C-alpha positions as YAML, in Angstrom:
chain: A
units: angstrom
residues:
- id: 1
  name: UNK
  ca: [-143.12, 148.04, 44.75]
- id: 2
  name: UNK
  ca: [-141.44, 151.39, 43.93]
- id: 3
  name: UNK
  ca: [-139.65, 151.83, 47.33]
- id: 4
  name: UNK
  ca: [-136.86, 149.57, 48.49]
- id: 5
  name: UNK
  ca: [-138.56, 146.69, 50.04]
- id: 6
  name: UNK
  ca: [-137.35, 144.45, 52.80]
- id: 7
  name: UNK
  ca: [-138.94, 141.35, 54.32]
- id: 8
  name: UNK
  ca: [-138.42, 141.42, 57.80]
- id: 9
  name: UNK
  ca: [-138.57, 137.87, 59.48]
- id: 10
  name: UNK
  ca: [-138.51, 138.05, 63.30]
- id: 11
  name: UNK
  ca: [-140.48, 136.20, 65.78]
- id: 12
  name: UNK
  ca: [-139.70, 138.67, 68.82]
- id: 13
  name: UNK
  ca: [-142.73, 141.10, 68.09]
- id: 14
  name: UNK
  ca: [-141.10, 143.83, 69.90]
- id: 15
  name: UNK
  ca: [-137.82, 143.74, 68.22]
- id: 16
  name: UNK
  ca: [-139.80, 143.16, 64.96]
- id: 17
  name: UNK
  ca: [-141.50, 146.43, 65.75]
- id: 18
  name: UNK
  ca: [-138.44, 148.34, 66.57]
- id: 19
  name: UNK
  ca: [-136.48, 147.20, 63.54]
- id: 20
  name: UNK
  ca: [-139.56, 148.15, 61.28]
- id: 21
  name: UNK
  ca: [-139.82, 151.56, 62.46]
- id: 22
  name: UNK
  ca: [-135.98, 152.16, 62.06]
- id: 23
  name: UNK
  ca: [-136.29, 150.88, 58.50]
- id: 24
  name: UNK
  ca: [-139.45, 152.84, 57.71]
- id: 25
  name: UNK
  ca: [-138.06, 156.15, 59.14]
- id: 26
  name: UNK
  ca: [-135.19, 155.76, 56.50]
- id: 27
  name: UNK
  ca: [-137.43, 155.22, 53.62]
- id: 28
  name: UNK
  ca: [-137.75, 151.73, 53.38]
- id: 29
  name: UNK
  ca: [-141.22, 149.69, 52.56]
- id: 30
  name: UNK
  ca: [-141.22, 146.97, 55.40]
- id: 31
  name: UNK
  ca: [-143.14, 143.82, 55.49]
- id: 32
  name: UNK
  ca: [-142.77, 141.95, 58.49]
- id: 33
  name: UNK
  ca: [-143.67, 138.26, 59.43]
- id: 34
  name: UNK
  ca: [-143.03, 136.22, 62.60]
- id: 35
  name: UNK
  ca: [-142.42, 132.46, 61.06]
- id: 36
  name: UNK
  ca: [-140.26, 131.13, 58.34]
- id: 37
  name: UNK
  ca: [-143.05, 129.33, 56.62]
- id: 38
  name: UNK
  ca: [-145.10, 132.62, 56.29]
- id: 39
  name: UNK
  ca: [-141.78, 134.28, 55.26]
- id: 40
  name: UNK
  ca: [-141.31, 131.90, 52.13]
- id: 41
  name: UNK
  ca: [-144.81, 132.44, 51.21]
- id: 42
  name: UNK
  ca: [-144.72, 135.84, 51.34]
- id: 43
  name: UNK
  ca: [-141.38, 136.23, 49.53]
- id: 44
  name: UNK
  ca: [-143.07, 134.20, 46.49]
- id: 45
  name: UNK
  ca: [-145.75, 137.03, 46.38]
- id: 46
  name: UNK
  ca: [-143.46, 140.16, 46.15]
- id: 47
  name: UNK
  ca: [-140.08, 140.43, 44.67]
- id: 48
  name: UNK
  ca: [-138.32, 141.92, 47.84]
- id: 49
  name: UNK
  ca: [-135.01, 143.85, 47.68]
- id: 50
  name: UNK
  ca: [-133.91, 142.33, 50.81]
- id: 51
  name: UNK
  ca: [-134.87, 139.87, 53.07]
- id: 52
  name: UNK
  ca: [-133.59, 140.19, 56.98]
- id: 53
  name: UNK
  ca: [-134.00, 136.78, 58.65]
- id: 54
  name: UNK
  ca: [-133.62, 135.79, 62.16]
- id: 55
  name: UNK
  ca: [-131.70, 132.58, 62.77]
- id: 56
  name: UNK
  ca: [-133.90, 130.86, 65.41]
- id: 57
  name: UNK
  ca: [-137.67, 131.06, 64.30]
- id: 58
  name: UNK
  ca: [-140.58, 128.86, 66.15]
- id: 59
  name: UNK
  ca: [-141.61, 126.91, 63.03]
- id: 60
  name: UNK
  ca: [-138.18, 126.40, 61.25]
- id: 61
  name: UNK
  ca: [-134.88, 128.08, 61.49]
- id: 62
  name: UNK
  ca: [-133.31, 130.93, 59.32]
- id: 63
  name: UNK
  ca: [-130.83, 128.81, 57.25]
- id: 64
  name: UNK
  ca: [-133.85, 126.60, 55.81]
- id: 65
  name: UNK
  ca: [-135.74, 129.85, 55.16]
- id: 66
  name: UNK
  ca: [-132.62, 131.10, 53.21]
- id: 67
  name: UNK
  ca: [-132.51, 127.94, 51.31]
- id: 68
  name: UNK
  ca: [-135.96, 128.16, 50.14]
- id: 69
  name: UNK
  ca: [-135.95, 131.77, 49.21]
- id: 70
  name: UNK
  ca: [-132.79, 131.09, 47.26]
- id: 71
  name: UNK
  ca: [-134.34, 128.13, 45.42]
- id: 72
  name: UNK
  ca: [-137.06, 130.45, 44.43]
- id: 73
  name: UNK
  ca: [-135.08, 133.50, 43.56]
- id: 74
  name: UNK
  ca: [-131.42, 132.59, 43.10]
- id: 75
  name: UNK
  ca: [-130.61, 136.34, 42.81]
- id: 76
  name: UNK
  ca: [-132.06, 136.97, 46.21]
- id: 77
  name: UNK
  ca: [-130.42, 139.06, 48.91]
- id: 78
  name: UNK
  ca: [-130.69, 137.36, 52.23]
- id: 79
  name: UNK
  ca: [-128.97, 138.66, 55.62]
- id: 80
  name: UNK
  ca: [-129.00, 136.08, 58.65]
- id: 81
  name: UNK
  ca: [-129.42, 137.72, 62.08]
- id: 82
  name: UNK
  ca: [-128.62, 136.02, 65.27]
- id: 83
  name: UNK
  ca: [-127.87, 136.47, 68.85]
- id: 84
  name: UNK
  ca: [-125.80, 133.30, 68.95]
- id: 85
  name: UNK
  ca: [-123.01, 134.32, 66.84]
- id: 86
  name: UNK
  ca: [-120.60, 131.21, 65.81]
- id: 87
  name: UNK
  ca: [-118.42, 131.13, 63.21]
- id: 88
  name: UNK
  ca: [-119.33, 127.88, 61.94]
- id: 89
  name: UNK
  ca: [-122.87, 128.96, 61.52]
- id: 90
  name: UNK
  ca: [-121.74, 132.09, 59.76]
- id: 91
  name: UNK
  ca: [-119.67, 129.89, 57.25]
- id: 92
  name: UNK
  ca: [-122.78, 127.54, 56.85]
- id: 93
  name: UNK
  ca: [-124.93, 130.62, 56.00]
- id: 94
  name: UNK
  ca: [-122.33, 132.11, 53.61]
- id: 95
  name: UNK
  ca: [-122.11, 128.58, 51.94]
- id: 96
  name: UNK
  ca: [-125.76, 128.42, 51.43]
- id: 97
  name: UNK
  ca: [-125.94, 131.83, 49.62]
- id: 98
  name: UNK
  ca: [-126.49, 134.68, 52.29]
- id: 99
  name: UNK
  ca: [-124.91, 138.17, 51.57]
- id: 100
  name: UNK
  ca: [-124.46, 139.08, 55.51]
- id: 101
  name: UNK
  ca: [-124.35, 137.88, 58.70]
- id: 102
  name: UNK
  ca: [-125.43, 140.01, 61.51]
- id: 103
  name: UNK
  ca: [-124.73, 139.36, 64.94]
- id: 104
  name: UNK
  ca: [-127.28, 140.87, 67.73]
- id: 105
  name: UNK
  ca: [-127.23, 143.26, 69.42]
- id: 106
  name: UNK
  ca: [-126.46, 145.57, 66.62]
- id: 107
  name: UNK
  ca: [-126.95, 149.47, 66.72]
- id: 108
  name: UNK
  ca: [-129.43, 151.35, 64.25]
- id: 109
  name: UNK
  ca: [-126.50, 152.65, 62.55]
- id: 110
  name: UNK
  ca: [-125.02, 149.35, 61.91]
- id: 111
  name: UNK
  ca: [-128.30, 147.95, 60.46]
- id: 112
  name: UNK
  ca: [-128.96, 150.92, 58.37]
- id: 113
  name: UNK
  ca: [-125.16, 150.85, 56.76]
- id: 114
  name: UNK
  ca: [-125.54, 147.13, 56.06]
- id: 115
  name: UNK
  ca: [-129.05, 147.28, 54.62]
- id: 116
  name: UNK
  ca: [-127.93, 150.23, 52.26]
- id: 117
  name: UNK
  ca: [-124.80, 148.58, 51.22]
- id: 118
  name: UNK
  ca: [-126.68, 145.67, 50.21]
- id: 119
  name: UNK
  ca: [-129.63, 147.09, 48.53]
- id: 120
  name: UNK
  ca: [-127.58, 149.47, 46.74]
- id: 121
  name: UNK
  ca: [-125.33, 146.80, 45.16]
- id: 122
  name: UNK
  ca: [-126.21, 145.82, 41.36]
- id: 123
  name: UNK
  ca: [-125.29, 141.99, 42.09]
- id: 124
  name: UNK
  ca: [-125.44, 140.02, 45.21]
- id: 125
  name: UNK
  ca: [-122.06, 139.07, 46.96]
- id: 126
  name: UNK
  ca: [-120.22, 137.56, 49.57]
- id: 127
  name: UNK
  ca: [-119.53, 140.37, 52.09]
- id: 128
  name: UNK
  ca: [-118.20, 140.15, 55.82]
- id: 129
  name: UNK
  ca: [-116.13, 140.53, 58.75]
- id: 130
  name: UNK
  ca: [-112.95, 138.26, 59.18]
- id: 131
  name: UNK
  ca: [-113.78, 138.18, 63.14]
- id: 132
  name: UNK
  ca: [-117.02, 136.42, 61.99]
- id: 133
  name: UNK
  ca: [-115.75, 134.50, 59.18]
- id: 134
  name: UNK
  ca: [-111.90, 133.34, 59.03]
- id: 135
  name: UNK
  ca: [-110.08, 133.90, 55.71]
- id: 136
  name: UNK
  ca: [-108.87, 130.14, 55.78]
- id: 137
  name: UNK
  ca: [-112.79, 129.16, 55.72]
- id: 138
  name: UNK
  ca: [-113.43, 131.72, 52.83]
- id: 139
  name: UNK
  ca: [-110.40, 130.10, 50.83]
- id: 140
  name: UNK
  ca: [-111.78, 126.50, 51.57]
- id: 141
  name: UNK
  ca: [-115.35, 127.46, 50.49]
- id: 142
  name: UNK
  ca: [-114.21, 129.18, 46.98]
- id: 143
  name: UNK
  ca: [-111.90, 126.06, 46.10]
- id: 144
  name: UNK
  ca: [-114.59, 123.19, 47.22]
- id: 145
  name: UNK
  ca: [-117.05, 125.04, 45.15]
- id: 146
  name: UNK
  ca: [-114.54, 125.68, 42.40]
- id: 147
  name: UNK
  ca: [-115.28, 129.29, 41.99]
- id: 148
  name: UNK
  ca: [-113.84, 131.54, 39.57]
- id: 149
  name: UNK
  ca: [-113.74, 134.92, 41.62]
- id: 150
  name: UNK
  ca: [-111.66, 137.45, 43.40]
- id: 151
  name: UNK
  ca: [-111.64, 138.07, 46.91]
- id: 152
  name: UNK
  ca: [-110.54, 141.62, 48.19]
- id: 153
  name: UNK
  ca: [-109.65, 141.86, 51.76]
- id: 154
  name: UNK
  ca: [-109.25, 145.25, 53.71]
- id: 155
  name: UNK
  ca: [-107.20, 145.24, 56.88]
- id: 156
  name: UNK
  ca: [-104.02, 146.47, 58.72]
- id: 157
  name: UNK
  ca: [-104.48, 149.88, 56.77]
- id: 158
  name: UNK
  ca: [-103.96, 147.72, 53.56]
- id: 159
  name: UNK
  ca: [-105.91, 145.92, 50.47]
- id: 160
  name: UNK
  ca: [-105.07, 142.47, 49.50]
- id: 161
  name: UNK
  ca: [-106.44, 140.18, 46.56]
- id: 162
  name: UNK
  ca: [-106.80, 136.70, 46.08]
- id: 163
  name: UNK
  ca: [-107.81, 134.99, 42.98]
- id: 164
  name: UNK
  ca: [-109.60, 131.67, 42.57]
- id: 165
  name: UNK
  ca: [-109.94, 129.57, 39.45]
- id: 166
  name: UNK
  ca: [-111.73, 126.24, 39.15]
- id: 167
  name: UNK
  ca: [-110.82, 125.03, 42.74]
- id: 168
  name: UNK
  ca: [-107.35, 126.66, 43.05]
- id: 169
  name: UNK
  ca: [-105.83, 129.68, 44.46]
- id: 170
  name: UNK
  ca: [-103.93, 130.91, 41.32]
- id: 171
  name: UNK
  ca: [-102.63, 134.61, 42.30]
- id: 172
  name: UNK
  ca: [-102.42, 136.72, 45.61]
- id: 173
  name: UNK
  ca: [-101.05, 140.25, 46.31]
- id: 174
  name: UNK
  ca: [-100.71, 142.54, 49.00]
- id: 175
  name: UNK
  ca: [-98.22, 145.56, 49.03]
- id: 176
  name: UNK
  ca: [-95.09, 144.48, 47.48]
- id: 177
  name: UNK
  ca: [-95.85, 140.75, 48.23]
- id: 178
  name: UNK
  ca: [-97.13, 138.33, 45.43]
- id: 179
  name: UNK
  ca: [-98.01, 134.78, 45.39]
- id: 180
  name: UNK
  ca: [-97.71, 132.16, 48.38]
- id: 181
  name: UNK
  ca: [-96.04, 135.08, 50.48]
- id: 182
  name: UNK
  ca: [-99.20, 137.46, 50.00]
- id: 183
  name: UNK
  ca: [-101.49, 134.79, 51.18]
- id: 184
  name: UNK
  ca: [-99.32, 133.82, 54.13]
- id: 185
  name: UNK
  ca: [-99.60, 137.49, 54.92]
- id: 186
  name: UNK
  ca: [-103.21, 137.83, 54.60]
- id: 187
  name: UNK
  ca: [-103.92, 134.58, 56.77]
- id: 188
  name: UNK
  ca: [-102.32, 136.26, 59.59]
- id: 189
  name: UNK
  ca: [-104.84, 139.21, 59.63]
- id: 190
  name: UNK
  ca: [-107.38, 138.62, 62.58]
- id: 191
  name: UNK
  ca: [-109.61, 141.46, 61.68]
- id: 192
  name: UNK
  ca: [-110.58, 143.49, 58.43]
- id: 193
  name: UNK
  ca: [-113.35, 143.03, 55.86]
- id: 194
  name: UNK
  ca: [-113.62, 140.85, 52.78]
- id: 195
  name: UNK
  ca: [-115.75, 141.20, 49.65]
- id: 196
  name: UNK
  ca: [-116.16, 138.35, 46.94]
- id: 197
  name: UNK
  ca: [-116.60, 139.18, 43.19]
- id: 198
  name: UNK
  ca: [-117.77, 136.40, 41.00]
- id: 199
  name: UNK
  ca: [-116.69, 135.64, 37.55]
- id: 200
  name: UNK
  ca: [-113.43, 137.54, 37.80]
- id: 201
  name: UNK
  ca: [-110.31, 135.91, 36.10]
- id: 202
  name: UNK
  ca: [-106.80, 136.46, 37.17]
- id: 203
  name: UNK
  ca: [-104.45, 138.82, 35.32]
- id: 204
  name: UNK
  ca: [-101.42, 136.33, 36.06]
- id: 205
  name: UNK
  ca: [-100.68, 133.04, 37.68]
- id: 206
  name: UNK
  ca: [-98.06, 133.15, 40.62]
- id: 207
  name: UNK
  ca: [-99.44, 130.35, 42.67]
- id: 208
  name: UNK
  ca: [-99.23, 126.50, 41.94]
- id: 209
  name: UNK
  ca: [-99.37, 125.10, 45.60]
- id: 210
  name: UNK
  ca: [-102.80, 123.19, 46.25]
- id: 211
  name: UNK
  ca: [-104.93, 125.47, 48.36]
- id: 212
  name: UNK
  ca: [-104.91, 122.92, 51.57]
- id: 213
  name: UNK
  ca: [-100.94, 122.96, 51.31]
- id: 214
  name: UNK
  ca: [-101.45, 126.84, 51.38]
- id: 215
  name: UNK
  ca: [-103.48, 126.97, 54.58]
- id: 216
  name: UNK
  ca: [-101.11, 124.56, 56.28]
- id: 217
  name: UNK
  ca: [-97.98, 126.48, 55.58]
- id: 218
  name: UNK
  ca: [-100.00, 129.49, 56.55]
- id: 219
  name: UNK
  ca: [-101.12, 128.42, 59.81]
- id: 220
  name: UNK
  ca: [-97.65, 126.71, 60.64]
- id: 221
  name: UNK
  ca: [-96.03, 130.21, 60.00]
- id: 222
  name: UNK
  ca: [-98.73, 131.81, 62.11]
- id: 223
  name: UNK
  ca: [-98.06, 129.36, 65.11]
- id: 224
  name: UNK
  ca: [-94.49, 129.91, 65.09]
- id: 225
  name: UNK
  ca: [-94.49, 133.78, 64.78]
- id: 226
  name: UNK
  ca: [-97.13, 133.82, 67.77]
- id: 227
  name: UNK
  ca: [-96.66, 136.01, 70.87]
- id: 228
  name: UNK
  ca: [-93.76, 134.45, 72.81]
- id: 229
  name: UNK
  ca: [-92.90, 131.84, 70.56]
- id: 230
  name: UNK
  ca: [-89.60, 130.75, 69.73]
- id: 231
  name: UNK
  ca: [-89.21, 127.95, 67.34]
- id: 232
  name: UNK
  ca: [-85.94, 126.95, 68.94]
- id: 233
  name: UNK
  ca: [-86.63, 126.88, 72.47]
- id: 234
  name: UNK
  ca: [-87.50, 123.32, 72.81]
- id: 235
  name: UNK
  ca: [-84.08, 122.32, 71.26]
- id: 236
  name: UNK
  ca: [-82.27, 124.04, 73.85]
- id: 237
  name: UNK
  ca: [-81.17, 122.13, 76.95]
- id: 238
  name: UNK
  ca: [-83.26, 123.14, 80.08]
- id: 239
  name: UNK
  ca: [-80.02, 123.54, 82.13]
- id: 240
  name: UNK
  ca: [-78.59, 126.08, 79.92]
- id: 241
  name: UNK
  ca: [-81.81, 128.36, 80.50]
- id: 242
  name: UNK
  ca: [-81.78, 127.55, 84.08]
- id: 243
  name: UNK
  ca: [-85.34, 126.43, 84.14]
- id: 244
  name: UNK
  ca: [-87.04, 123.13, 85.05]
- id: 245
  name: UNK
  ca: [-87.14, 120.37, 82.70]
- id: 246
  name: UNK
  ca: [-90.20, 120.66, 80.28]
- id: 247
  name: UNK
  ca: [-91.79, 117.30, 79.39]
- id: 248
  name: UNK
  ca: [-93.18, 116.94, 75.74]
- id: 249
  name: UNK
  ca: [-96.93, 117.00, 76.85]
- id: 250
  name: UNK
  ca: [-96.37, 120.27, 78.40]
- id: 251
  name: UNK
  ca: [-94.56, 121.56, 75.30]
- id: 252
  name: UNK
  ca: [-97.59, 120.12, 73.20]
- id: 253
  name: UNK
  ca: [-100.08, 121.74, 75.37]
- id: 254
  name: UNK
  ca: [-98.23, 125.20, 75.28]
- id: 255
  name: UNK
  ca: [-97.84, 124.85, 71.54]
- id: 256
  name: UNK
  ca: [-101.92, 124.14, 71.18]
- id: 257
  name: UNK
  ca: [-102.68, 127.19, 73.38]
- id: 258
  name: UNK
  ca: [-100.86, 129.41, 71.03]
- id: 259
  name: UNK
  ca: [-103.59, 128.63, 68.31]
- id: 260
  name: UNK
  ca: [-105.80, 131.11, 67.91]
- id: 261
  name: UNK
  ca: [-109.40, 130.30, 69.34]
- id: 262
  name: UNK
  ca: [-107.70, 127.82, 71.38]
- id: 263
  name: UNK
  ca: [-108.26, 128.62, 75.37]
- id: 264
  name: UNK
  ca: [-107.42, 125.83, 77.24]
- id: 265
  name: UNK
  ca: [-105.84, 122.18, 76.69]
- id: 266
  name: UNK
  ca: [-105.95, 118.97, 78.76]
- id: 267
  name: UNK
  ca: [-104.01, 115.81, 77.80]
- id: 268
  name: UNK
  ca: [-104.89, 112.61, 78.99]
- id: 269
  name: UNK
  ca: [-104.35, 108.84, 78.32]
- id: 270
  name: UNK
  ca: [-106.82, 106.58, 76.77]
- id: 271
  name: UNK
  ca: [-107.27, 105.03, 80.13]
- id: 272
  name: UNK
  ca: [-108.12, 108.48, 81.75]
- id: 273
  name: UNK
  ca: [-104.95, 109.36, 83.34]
- id: 274
  name: UNK
  ca: [-104.47, 113.32, 83.30]
- id: 275
  name: UNK
  ca: [-100.94, 114.16, 81.88]
- id: 276
  name: UNK
  ca: [-101.23, 117.74, 81.50]
- id: 277
  name: UNK
  ca: [-103.47, 120.98, 82.01]
- id: 278
  name: UNK
  ca: [-102.39, 124.15, 80.22]
- id: 279
  name: UNK
  ca: [-104.14, 127.51, 80.95]
- id: 280
  name: UNK
  ca: [-107.64, 125.94, 81.63]
- id: 281
  name: UNK
  ca: [-109.04, 125.04, 85.29]
- id: 282
  name: UNK
  ca: [-110.75, 121.78, 84.96]
- id: 283
  name: UNK
  ca: [-112.46, 119.57, 87.29]
- id: 284
  name: UNK
  ca: [-110.36, 116.80, 88.79]
- id: 285
  name: UNK
  ca: [-113.24, 114.29, 87.20]
- id: 286
  name: UNK
  ca: [-112.62, 115.76, 83.61]
- id: 287
  name: UNK
  ca: [-110.22, 113.01, 82.32]
- id: 288
  name: UNK
  ca: [-112.97, 110.38, 83.26]
- id: 289
  name: UNK
  ca: [-115.70, 112.35, 81.58]
- id: 290
  name: UNK
  ca: [-113.33, 112.73, 78.47]
- id: 291
  name: UNK
  ca: [-112.73, 109.29, 78.24]
- id: 292
  name: UNK
  ca: [-116.20, 108.57, 78.59]
- id: 293
  name: UNK
  ca: [-117.44, 110.81, 75.81]
- id: 294
  name: UNK
  ca: [-114.65, 109.47, 73.59]
- id: 295
  name: UNK
  ca: [-115.68, 105.90, 74.07]
- id: 296
  name: UNK
  ca: [-119.18, 106.61, 73.53]
- id: 297
  name: UNK
  ca: [-118.53, 108.40, 70.31]
- id: 298
  name: UNK
  ca: [-116.52, 105.36, 69.16]
- id: 299
  name: UNK
  ca: [-119.34, 103.27, 69.70]
- id: 300
  name: UNK
  ca: [-121.67, 105.24, 68.00]
- id: 301
  name: UNK
  ca: [-119.46, 105.44, 64.97]
- id: 302
  name: UNK
  ca: [-119.12, 101.66, 64.81]
- id: 303
  name: UNK
  ca: [-122.88, 101.35, 65.08]
- id: 304
  name: UNK
  ca: [-123.75, 103.94, 62.49]
- id: 305
  name: UNK
  ca: [-120.81, 103.07, 59.76]
- id: 306
  name: UNK
  ca: [-118.31, 100.78, 61.33]
- id: 307
  name: UNK
  ca: [-116.06, 103.84, 61.54]
- id: 308
  name: UNK
  ca: [-113.53, 104.73, 64.50]
- id: 309
  name: UNK
  ca: [-113.85, 108.69, 64.97]
- id: 310
  name: UNK
  ca: [-110.36, 110.54, 65.87]
- id: 311
  name: UNK
  ca: [-112.32, 113.68, 66.74]
- id: 312
  name: UNK
  ca: [-115.37, 114.66, 68.54]
- id: 313
  name: UNK
  ca: [-116.75, 118.26, 68.72]
- id: 314
  name: UNK
  ca: [-119.20, 119.23, 71.65]
- id: 315
  name: UNK
  ca: [-121.04, 122.32, 71.24]
- id: 316
  name: UNK
  ca: [-122.80, 123.84, 74.34]
- id: 317
  name: UNK
  ca: [-124.80, 127.07, 74.88]
- id: 318
  name: UNK
  ca: [-121.61, 129.17, 76.10]
- id: 319
  name: UNK
  ca: [-118.69, 126.52, 75.24]
- id: 320
  name: UNK
  ca: [-117.26, 124.66, 72.35]
- id: 321
  name: UNK
  ca: [-114.91, 121.39, 72.79]
- id: 322
  name: UNK
  ca: [-112.58, 119.51, 70.60]
- id: 323
  name: UNK
  ca: [-111.60, 116.20, 71.67]
- id: 324
  name: UNK
  ca: [-109.13, 114.44, 69.47]
- id: 325
  name: UNK
  ca: [-107.70, 110.80, 69.85]
- id: 326
  name: UNK
  ca: [-103.99, 111.11, 68.77]
- id: 327
  name: UNK
  ca: [-101.89, 108.05, 69.21]
- id: 328
  name: UNK
  ca: [-102.43, 106.66, 72.79]
- id: 329
  name: UNK
  ca: [-103.50, 110.12, 74.19]
- id: 330
  name: UNK
  ca: [-107.02, 111.88, 74.25]
- id: 331
  name: UNK
  ca: [-106.33, 115.81, 73.69]
- id: 332
  name: UNK
  ca: [-109.07, 117.75, 75.15]
- id: 333
  name: UNK
  ca: [-109.19, 121.65, 73.40]
- id: 334
  name: UNK
  ca: [-111.40, 124.16, 75.01]
- id: 335
  name: UNK
  ca: [-112.28, 126.57, 72.18]
- id: 336
  name: UNK
  ca: [-113.80, 130.06, 72.04]
- id: 337
  name: UNK
  ca: [-117.36, 129.96, 70.91]
- id: 338
  name: UNK
  ca: [-116.35, 132.15, 68.01]
- id: 339
  name: UNK
  ca: [-113.43, 129.95, 66.89]
- id: 340
  name: UNK
  ca: [-113.39, 128.55, 63.28]
- id: 341
  name: UNK
  ca: [-113.16, 124.70, 63.64]
- id: 342
  name: UNK
  ca: [-111.45, 124.32, 60.23]
- id: 343
  name: UNK
  ca: [-108.68, 126.79, 61.13]
- id: 344
  name: UNK
  ca: [-108.35, 125.41, 64.60]
- id: 345
  name: UNK
  ca: [-108.20, 121.71, 63.03]
- id: 346
  name: UNK
  ca: [-105.61, 122.89, 60.49]
- id: 347
  name: UNK
  ca: [-103.35, 124.49, 62.95]
- id: 348
  name: UNK
  ca: [-103.97, 121.46, 65.43]
- id: 349
  name: UNK
  ca: [-102.81, 118.71, 62.92]
- id: 350
  name: UNK
  ca: [-99.69, 121.07, 61.85]
- id: 351
  name: UNK
  ca: [-98.63, 121.50, 65.82]
- id: 352
  name: UNK
  ca: [-99.15, 117.97, 66.37]
- id: 353
  name: UNK
  ca: [-97.07, 116.74, 63.29]
- id: 354
  name: UNK
  ca: [-94.28, 118.70, 64.44]
- id: 355
  name: UNK
  ca: [-94.18, 117.16, 67.68]
- id: 356
  name: UNK
  ca: [-95.22, 113.71, 66.71]
- id: 357
  name: UNK
  ca: [-93.98, 113.24, 63.07]
- id: 358
  name: UNK
  ca: [-93.62, 109.34, 63.77]
- id: 359
  name: UNK
  ca: [-96.99, 108.89, 65.24]
- id: 360
  name: UNK
  ca: [-100.19, 108.56, 63.23]
- id: 361
  name: UNK
  ca: [-102.22, 111.62, 63.46]
- id: 362
  name: UNK
  ca: [-106.18, 111.76, 64.30]
...
């Protein structure tokens, strides 16, 4: 193939036709297929410069297609497209080797800019938007996979760098900051873009803290510097501030709702007694429903592996819920569907340990 070639995998025939025309009018050669199995077979016939793969397909899913294409061609460039944008799905796609994750609907310019950026690169690499994939998740992936790499983050009118070496974060810089402080600054960025370059070694070592410790401390700092947060407010007697006495459960709920991605919190006892609700308007029967779900999860854990799960994640079409057994209580966190569960869980544990340092966590 002399032209840059694209394999388009989209089961919506109307959308497939529109996307094909847009790409062809821009000079690309496009082969369009409707199913995942057909896509893998066609990719094996021709060396495409790029594969655009829809997440939801009639015979399989886009992540399976991604895995099979990369098994055949480890250097393949695959973009996952989806109308169901979830950070956890994006994280999984990037872990499997996707070079980009496009959330529908996207405009023509976004499509063409993304395609041109990817096919013009000599080497495939991880690129994306921090609003779709959190920096905490990117750090975790690189460390768990023991990469030697350099992560370039652009945002806030600045550029930052993080270097990884065999499961550790070894150096970071942004502006005048170096080492741990640079990582903490970058973790506070809620928007921006990132690019991962493989097999790049660090010029210096400025970080000796383990990656999980870095994330925990970074999330703790974000929690304490959030809007309206005063780290000393709970230590001041309520009478001196001329406000009603605030219970410990209310303090915990308020702190948890300051975590990015948490939209509401409910705390109830293991018996189903409602203790506090913050922000979210939940039906009166919600504590009983929460208790029922947790007990069913415990029973299932005992049947499967004798375990006693301390947290449960429920995903609905337009909802995401985190249920945690913490001591003698059940904590119900209503999350944004775009939340990063890893980042929320890290912040959750930091917050709870601050208030319940003498209790065994979930």
